[in-house]
N, C-alpha and C positions, 0 to 999 in steps of 0.2 A: 762740416762746418765748421770745425777746430782751421785749416785756413785759412780761410772768413776772421776767421778773432784773425791769425798774427798777423797778416796781412793787414787788418786793421792797427794793428800795432804798429807792427811794423811803417806806415804814413804816418800817423797820428807821435813814432816817437821822432818821426822824419821834423815832423811843419813846427812841436812846438817846442826840441832842439835849433829850428833853425830858426826861428824867433826869440829864444829865450839867448846863442849863444852870440850876437849876433846887436843882443843888446851887453852883455858879460865883456866881448871879450874889448872896448873899451879906456878897459881895466886894469885889462892885461899886456892890454897897451899901451898905457900911462904908467904900467907899476913898472914897466920895460926901460920903457923908452926914455926915463932919467937919463941918462946921463952919457947915452944915446950919441957915437956922433954921424955926422950929416955922411962922413967918406967911407963910410960899415960900407963893407959887400954883405949883400946878400947873402952867404957866406960861412960868414963869423955865427960863433956860440948865442951870441946876443941875437942879434934878427934871427936864429931857426927855429932860438928856442921860442921868439915873441910872433912869428908866424905859423913857421910849423908846429911846436910843441901847444899851441892853442890847438892848431886841426887834431888834433893826438888825439888832446886830456881829451875837447869836447865828445868828441867821436866816445875816448873809453868811458865816459858818464855816461856816453844815449847806449850804451851796449847795455850798460849797469841796466837802464833802465828797461829794458825792454826787456831784458831776460825775467823779470819783473809780471812784465803780460805776456808773453811770454806759452804754452801751455808747456807744462813741464811732461821731457825728453825731448825734447829741441835741436837743431842738429846747426853750428855752424856753418851752413847756407845761411842761413839768417844771418844772422851778427854780416859776412860776409854781403849776404842784400841791402844789409843797412849801409856800411861803409860807401859800397856801391850806388843806391840811389841815396842816396846825401851828397858823393859829387857832383853825380849829372844833376841834383835841380843848382847844387852853390855852380859848377859853368852855365849851366842855361843861364840863372837866374841871376850872375854875376857878368854873363858875357861874356863868357869864357874865351873864344877862340880871340887868337890877332894875329896880325899877318902877321911877317913875312921883313917888317924890317923892324926888328925887333933885338934886342935884339939877346943874343945865344944864353946866356948866362937869365938873367930873364925869365924867360921865354923854359926856362929848365925850370929854375922855383916860383911859375907859375901855376903847371903841368905837377912838379912834385908836390904841391899845398890836394890836387885832386886822388891822389899819391898818398899822401901819411893817411888821407881822409878815410879810405879803405884796409889801409893800415894797422891806427888803431884802432876798427870798426874791431876790426877779424884780435886782435889780441885780445877785446876786449872778450869776447868770446871764447877762447879758450881759458881766460881766464872764469867766469862764471860757468863752463861747463865743466873746470876741473875742483873748483873746487861744491860741486854739483857731488861727482864721481866720485870723490876725498869726502861729501858729506856722505855717502853714499855705502861707501866703506869703512868707515865709521859706525853708519850703525850695521853694517856684516857685524864687522870686528865683535861689535858691544856685547850683541845680544839682542835677547828680549826683555822682556818682560819678566821676573821672577814671579809665583801664582800662590 
């Protein structure tokens, strides 16, 4: 029963994240695109912060939300699964496959955006699990209540 609950939480978080991130991304892009030169390349720090930075931020936030919904003692695989599932839904939803006529740099940037979603979700999972371990450690070191 716990796995069904966790799978349901994973699916809900992916769907809500897609809807919310598609709406909020326009504000993120507007914040970065104000002074961006049209001739800037895809690997400039500002362009990467605008594109890949958004992907990392969204999946990091999604993994924190997933942590609230998962049962206690969940493993890192749930967070990696969140990143992979989110990347796959985006890949198939946005028509991720590009023909061989695309520039190699653009292709690297495009597929890199799917990879950084997995990295962001994994990093979020690491943060959540580390905080949980730290909290348990404080509870053990702090002792119990005195009678």
